[in-house]
Biopython code that builds the backbone (N, CA, C, O; Angstrom):
import numpy as np
from Bio.PDB.StructureBuilder import StructureBuilder

atoms = [
    (1, "UNK", "N", (136.461, 124.079, 107.678)),
    (1, "UNK", "CA", (137.142, 123.320, 106.444)),
    (1, "UNK", "C", (137.532, 122.089, 106.553)),
    (1, "UNK", "O", (138.518, 122.021, 107.287)),
    (2, "UNK", "N", (137.151, 120.952, 106.095)),
    (2, "UNK", "CA", (137.138, 119.729, 106.588)),
    (2, "UNK", "C", (138.959, 119.384, 106.467)),
    (2, "UNK", "O", (139.703, 119.976, 105.685)),
    (3, "UNK", "N", (139.295, 118.550, 107.215)),
    (3, "UNK", "CA", (141.361, 118.490, 107.313)),
    (3, "UNK", "C", (140.911, 117.653, 105.779)),
    (3, "UNK", "O", (139.865, 117.301, 105.235)),
    (4, "UNK", "N", (142.426, 117.591, 105.480)),
    (4, "UNK", "CA", (142.625, 116.485, 104.392)),
    (4, "UNK", "C", (141.212, 116.563, 103.096)),
    (4, "UNK", "O", (140.999, 115.671, 102.275)),
    (5, "UNK", "N", (140.394, 117.878, 103.227)),
    (5, "UNK", "CA", (140.002, 117.912, 102.040)),
    (5, "UNK", "C", (140.191, 118.638, 100.733)),
    (5, "UNK", "O", (139.687, 119.755, 100.614)),
    (6, "UNK", "N", (140.846, 118.123, 99.781)),
    (6, "UNK", "CA", (141.763, 117.933, 98.949)),
    (6, "UNK", "C", (141.665, 119.451, 98.209)),
    (6, "UNK", "O", (142.804, 119.816, 97.916)),
    (7, "UNK", "N", (140.641, 120.442, 97.821)),
    (7, "UNK", "CA", (140.514, 121.619, 97.003)),
    (7, "UNK", "C", (139.777, 122.718, 98.215)),
    (7, "UNK", "O", (138.862, 123.446, 97.829)),
    (8, "UNK", "N", (140.101, 122.763, 99.250)),
    (8, "UNK", "CA", (140.281, 123.660, 100.732)),
    (8, "UNK", "C", (138.823, 124.217, 100.476)),
    (8, "UNK", "O", (138.697, 125.423, 100.263)),
    (9, "UNK", "N", (137.805, 123.455, 100.488)),
    (9, "UNK", "CA", (136.516, 123.646, 100.545)),
    (9, "UNK", "C", (135.676, 123.301, 101.260)),
    (9, "UNK", "O", (135.360, 122.167, 100.899)),
    (10, "UNK", "N", (134.805, 123.754, 102.509)),
    (10, "UNK", "CA", (133.732, 123.520, 102.931)),
    (10, "UNK", "C", (132.882, 122.479, 102.967)),
    (10, "UNK", "O", (131.898, 122.655, 102.248)),
    (11, "UNK", "N", (132.925, 120.894, 103.867)),
    (11, "UNK", "CA", (132.374, 119.972, 103.166)),
    (11, "UNK", "C", (131.149, 119.734, 103.246)),
    (11, "UNK", "O", (130.795, 120.805, 103.739)),
    (12, "UNK", "N", (129.807, 118.884, 103.090)),
    (12, "UNK", "CA", (129.177, 119.371, 102.864)),
    (12, "UNK", "C", (127.981, 119.281, 104.123)),
    (12, "UNK", "O", (126.798, 119.621, 104.159)),
    (13, "UNK", "N", (129.059, 118.545, 105.292)),
    (13, "UNK", "CA", (128.598, 118.448, 106.229)),
    (13, "UNK", "C", (128.027, 119.975, 107.281)),
    (13, "UNK", "O", (127.041, 120.238, 107.969)),
    (14, "UNK", "N", (129.267, 120.657, 106.900)),
    (14, "UNK", "CA", (128.926, 121.713, 107.388)),
    (14, "UNK", "C", (127.813, 122.509, 106.936)),
    (14, "UNK", "O", (127.559, 123.373, 107.775)),
    (15, "UNK", "N", (126.975, 122.557, 105.834)),
    (15, "UNK", "CA", (126.168, 123.104, 105.481)),
    (15, "UNK", "C", (124.833, 122.927, 106.254)),
    (15, "UNK", "O", (124.331, 121.816, 106.424)),
    (16, "UNK", "N", (124.264, 124.126, 106.729)),
    (16, "UNK", "CA", (122.914, 124.177, 107.262)),
    (16, "UNK", "C", (121.792, 122.917, 106.765)),
    (16, "UNK", "O", (121.649, 122.426, 105.645)),
    (17, "UNK", "N", (120.942, 122.558, 108.287)),
    (17, "UNK", "CA", (120.133, 121.888, 106.995)),
    (17, "UNK", "C", (119.354, 122.482, 106.800)),
    (17, "UNK", "O", (118.796, 121.685, 106.046)),
    (18, "UNK", "N", (118.574, 123.487, 106.810)),
    (18, "UNK", "CA", (117.753, 124.362, 106.149)),
    (18, "UNK", "C", (117.840, 124.484, 104.532)),
    (18, "UNK", "O", (116.958, 124.348, 103.684)),
    (19, "UNK", "N", (119.533, 124.857, 104.382)),
    (19, "UNK", "CA", (119.874, 125.077, 102.963)),
    (19, "UNK", "C", (119.477, 123.936, 102.411)),
    (19, "UNK", "O", (118.779, 123.972, 101.397)),
    (20, "UNK", "N", (119.935, 122.490, 103.106)),
    (20, "UNK", "CA", (120.264, 121.962, 101.826)),
    (20, "UNK", "C", (118.338, 121.070, 101.360)),
    (20, "UNK", "O", (117.911, 120.321, 100.481)),
    (21, "UNK", "N", (117.653, 121.922, 102.835)),
    (21, "UNK", "CA", (116.405, 121.266, 103.032)),
    (21, "UNK", "C", (115.675, 122.132, 101.568)),
    (21, "UNK", "O", (115.054, 121.630, 100.631)),
    (22, "UNK", "N", (115.967, 123.320, 101.771)),
    (22, "UNK", "CA", (115.277, 124.231, 100.446)),
    (22, "UNK", "C", (115.759, 123.789, 99.128)),
    (22, "UNK", "O", (115.061, 123.763, 98.114)),
    (23, "UNK", "N", (117.007, 123.439, 99.204)),
    (23, "UNK", "CA", (117.701, 122.903, 97.417)),
    (23, "UNK", "C", (116.645, 121.768, 97.521)),
    (23, "UNK", "O", (115.664, 121.969, 96.806)),
    (24, "UNK", "N", (116.630, 120.988, 98.018)),
    (24, "UNK", "CA", (115.828, 119.544, 97.379)),
    (24, "UNK", "C", (114.999, 119.442, 97.534)),
    (24, "UNK", "O", (114.360, 118.482, 97.103)),
    (25, "UNK", "N", (114.119, 121.121, 98.818)),
    (25, "UNK", "CA", (112.506, 121.283, 98.105)),
    (25, "UNK", "C", (112.189, 121.687, 96.709)),
    (25, "UNK", "O", (111.143, 121.329, 96.167)),
    (26, "UNK", "N", (112.953, 122.323, 96.205)),
    (26, "UNK", "CA", (112.748, 123.083, 95.239)),
    (26, "UNK", "C", (112.912, 122.681, 94.335)),
    (26, "UNK", "O", (112.329, 123.220, 93.394)),
    (27, "UNK", "N", (114.051, 121.157, 93.971)),
    (27, "UNK", "CA", (114.076, 120.608, 92.868)),
    (27, "UNK", "C", (113.195, 119.182, 93.069)),
    (27, "UNK", "O", (113.010, 118.552, 92.028)),
    (28, "UNK", "N", (112.824, 118.806, 93.893)),
    (28, "UNK", "CA", (111.395, 117.997, 94.386)),
    (28, "UNK", "C", (109.961, 119.005, 93.494)),
    (28, "UNK", "O", (109.315, 118.402, 92.638)),
    (29, "UNK", "N", (109.702, 120.099, 93.726)),
    (29, "UNK", "CA", (108.485, 121.003, 93.354)),
    (29, "UNK", "C", (108.738, 121.090, 91.630)),
    (29, "UNK", "O", (107.791, 121.048, 90.843)),
    (30, "UNK", "N", (109.907, 121.194, 91.276)),
    (30, "UNK", "CA", (110.121, 121.299, 90.180)),
    (30, "UNK", "C", (109.645, 120.242, 89.435)),
    (30, "UNK", "O", (108.829, 120.417, 88.530)),
    (31, "UNK", "N", (110.262, 118.714, 89.857)),
    (31, "UNK", "CA", (110.440, 117.553, 89.457)),
    (31, "UNK", "C", (108.779, 117.090, 89.476)),
    (31, "UNK", "O", (108.494, 116.013, 88.954)),
    (32, "UNK", "N", (107.844, 117.815, 90.006)),
    (32, "UNK", "CA", (106.484, 117.160, 90.379)),
    (32, "UNK", "C", (105.611, 117.959, 89.590)),
    (32, "UNK", "O", (104.713, 117.375, 88.984)),
    (33, "UNK", "N", (105.729, 119.322, 89.483)),
    (33, "UNK", "CA", (105.260, 120.054, 89.078)),
    (33, "UNK", "C", (105.458, 120.239, 87.454)),
    (33, "UNK", "O", (104.455, 120.379, 86.755)),
    (34, "UNK", "N", (106.470, 120.238, 87.003)),
    (34, "UNK", "CA", (106.562, 119.929, 85.525)),
    (34, "UNK", "C", (105.923, 119.088, 84.561)),
    (34, "UNK", "O", (105.743, 119.440, 83.396)),
    (35, "UNK", "N", (105.490, 117.710, 85.145)),
    (35, "UNK", "CA", (104.636, 117.280, 83.877)),
    (35, "UNK", "C", (102.972, 118.103, 83.919)),
    (35, "UNK", "O", (102.411, 118.615, 82.950)),
    (36, "UNK", "N", (102.614, 118.049, 84.900)),
    (36, "UNK", "CA", (101.012, 118.695, 84.826)),
    (36, "UNK", "C", (101.650, 120.038, 83.693)),
    (36, "UNK", "O", (101.669, 119.970, 82.464)),
    (37, "UNK", "N", (102.015, 120.925, 84.346)),
    (37, "UNK", "CA", (102.384, 122.222, 83.425)),
    (37, "UNK", "C", (102.120, 121.871, 82.042)),
    (37, "UNK", "O", (101.206, 122.357, 81.376)),
    (38, "UNK", "N", (102.942, 121.022, 81.644)),
    (38, "UNK", "CA", (103.097, 120.852, 80.315)),
    (38, "UNK", "C", (102.105, 120.358, 79.685)),
    (38, "UNK", "O", (101.903, 120.812, 78.559)),
    (39, "UNK", "N", (101.219, 119.326, 80.189)),
    (39, "UNK", "CA", (99.718, 118.981, 80.315)),
    (39, "UNK", "C", (98.965, 120.322, 79.965)),
    (39, "UNK", "O", (98.559, 120.739, 78.881)),
    (40, "UNK", "N", (98.941, 120.559, 80.519)),
    (40, "UNK", "CA", (98.226, 121.770, 80.571)),
    (40, "UNK", "C", (98.431, 122.916, 79.261)),
    (40, "UNK", "O", (97.457, 123.376, 78.667)),
    (41, "UNK", "N", (99.465, 123.185, 79.016)),
    (41, "UNK", "CA", (99.747, 123.889, 78.038)),
    (41, "UNK", "C", (99.599, 123.030, 76.876)),
    (41, "UNK", "O", (99.975, 123.481, 75.794)),
    (42, "UNK", "N", (99.065, 121.755, 76.942)),
    (42, "UNK", "CA", (99.476, 121.248, 75.482)),
    (42, "UNK", "C", (97.515, 120.558, 75.634)),
    (42, "UNK", "O", (97.014, 119.677, 74.937)),
    (43, "UNK", "N", (97.007, 121.155, 76.485)),
    (43, "UNK", "CA", (95.187, 120.913, 76.285)),
    (43, "UNK", "C", (95.268, 119.479, 76.862)),
    (43, "UNK", "O", (94.345, 118.951, 76.243)),
    (44, "UNK", "N", (95.642, 118.785, 77.434)),
    (44, "UNK", "CA", (95.289, 117.189, 77.423)),
    (44, "UNK", "C", (94.837, 117.007, 79.294)),
    (44, "UNK", "O", (94.747, 115.996, 79.991)),
    (45, "UNK", "N", (94.668, 118.236, 79.567)),
    (45, "UNK", "CA", (93.803, 118.076, 81.247)),
    (45, "UNK", "C", (92.761, 118.770, 81.033)),
    (45, "UNK", "O", (92.772, 119.925, 80.608)),
    (46, "UNK", "N", (91.327, 117.816, 81.443)),
    (46, "UNK", "CA", (89.793, 118.432, 81.702)),
    (46, "UNK", "C", (89.565, 117.942, 83.316)),
    (46, "UNK", "O", (90.277, 117.182, 83.973)),
    (47, "UNK", "N", (88.554, 118.514, 83.643)),
    (47, "UNK", "CA", (87.752, 118.471, 84.927)),
    (47, "UNK", "C", (86.522, 117.280, 83.943)),
    (47, "UNK", "O", (86.293, 117.096, 82.748)),
    (48, "UNK", "N", (85.957, 116.661, 85.327)),
    (48, "UNK", "CA", (85.135, 115.705, 85.375)),
    (48, "UNK", "C", (84.224, 115.845, 86.132)),
    (48, "UNK", "O", (84.411, 114.779, 86.718)),
    (49, "UNK", "N", (83.255, 116.324, 86.702)),
    (49, "UNK", "CA", (82.963, 116.801, 87.753)),
    (49, "UNK", "C", (84.004, 116.796, 89.020)),
    (49, "UNK", "O", (84.483, 117.923, 89.143)),
    (50, "UNK", "N", (84.465, 115.944, 89.929)),
    (50, "UNK", "CA", (84.928, 116.033, 90.703)),
    (50, "UNK", "C", (86.556, 115.782, 90.486)),
    (50, "UNK", "O", (87.558, 115.972, 91.175)),
    (51, "UNK", "N", (86.283, 115.248, 89.146)),
    (51, "UNK", "CA", (87.885, 114.244, 88.892)),
    (51, "UNK", "C", (88.581, 114.880, 87.596)),
    (51, "UNK", "O", (88.038, 115.290, 86.570)),
    (52, "UNK", "N", (89.499, 114.855, 87.826)),
    (52, "UNK", "CA", (90.641, 115.658, 86.413)),
    (52, "UNK", "C", (91.371, 114.354, 85.863)),
    (52, "UNK", "O", (92.019, 113.483, 86.442)),
    (53, "UNK", "N", (90.904, 114.610, 84.065)),
    (53, "UNK", "CA", (91.294, 113.441, 83.462)),
    (53, "UNK", "C", (92.311, 114.226, 82.331)),
    (53, "UNK", "O", (92.141, 115.284, 81.725)),
    (54, "UNK", "N", (93.449, 113.242, 82.312)),
    (54, "UNK", "CA", (94.459, 113.638, 81.595)),
    (54, "UNK", "C", (94.764, 112.848, 80.570)),
    (54, "UNK", "O", (95.316, 111.754, 80.691)),
    (55, "UNK", "N", (94.335, 113.487, 79.265)),
    (55, "UNK", "CA", (95.039, 112.197, 78.245)),
    (55, "UNK", "C", (96.127, 112.104, 77.558)),
    (55, "UNK", "O", (97.005, 112.964, 77.492)),
    (56, "UNK", "N", (96.110, 111.008, 76.997)),
    (56, "UNK", "CA", (97.565, 110.831, 76.425)),
    (56, "UNK", "C", (97.542, 111.439, 75.395)),
    (56, "UNK", "O", (96.626, 111.856, 74.685)),
    (57, "UNK", "N", (99.708, 111.510, 75.285)),
    (57, "UNK", "CA", (100.138, 112.004, 74.286)),
    (57, "UNK", "C", (100.015, 111.366, 72.810)),
    (57, "UNK", "O", (100.654, 110.338, 72.585)),
    (58, "UNK", "N", (99.246, 111.914, 71.832)),
    (58, "UNK", "CA", (99.327, 111.405, 70.598)),
    (58, "UNK", "C", (100.053, 111.182, 69.934)),
    (58, "UNK", "O", (100.956, 111.951, 69.605)),
    (59, "UNK", "N", (99.822, 109.625, 69.372)),
    (59, "UNK", "CA", (101.495, 108.812, 69.177)),
    (59, "UNK", "C", (101.179, 109.434, 67.143)),
    (59, "UNK", "O", (100.147, 109.286, 66.488)),
    (60, "UNK", "N", (102.710, 110.192, 66.630)),
    (60, "UNK", "CA", (102.690, 110.610, 65.896)),
    (60, "UNK", "C", (103.432, 109.468, 64.721)),
    (60, "UNK", "O", (103.550, 109.789, 63.538)),
]
sb = StructureBuilder()
sb.init_structure("model")
sb.init_model(0)
sb.init_chain("A")
sb.init_seg("    ")
for serial, (resi, resn, name, xyz) in enumerate(atoms, 1):
    if name == "N":
        sb.init_residue(resn, " ", resi, " ")
    sb.init_atom(name, np.array(xyz, "f"), 0.0, 1.0, " ", f" {name:<3s}", serial, name[0])
structure = sb.get_structure()
């Protein structure tokens, strides 16, 4: 426990580095992968030769 910690909780510096990296990694993974998954579900992605084409969403 950190001295002077008002809520008697361990401070973030006592966490193991791999736990922090695991949390950050899963958040980054979620942020990076969620848009392409959505685009795929909306049928906005096609392969054209060795390229990937992502179409804009239709404006309503």
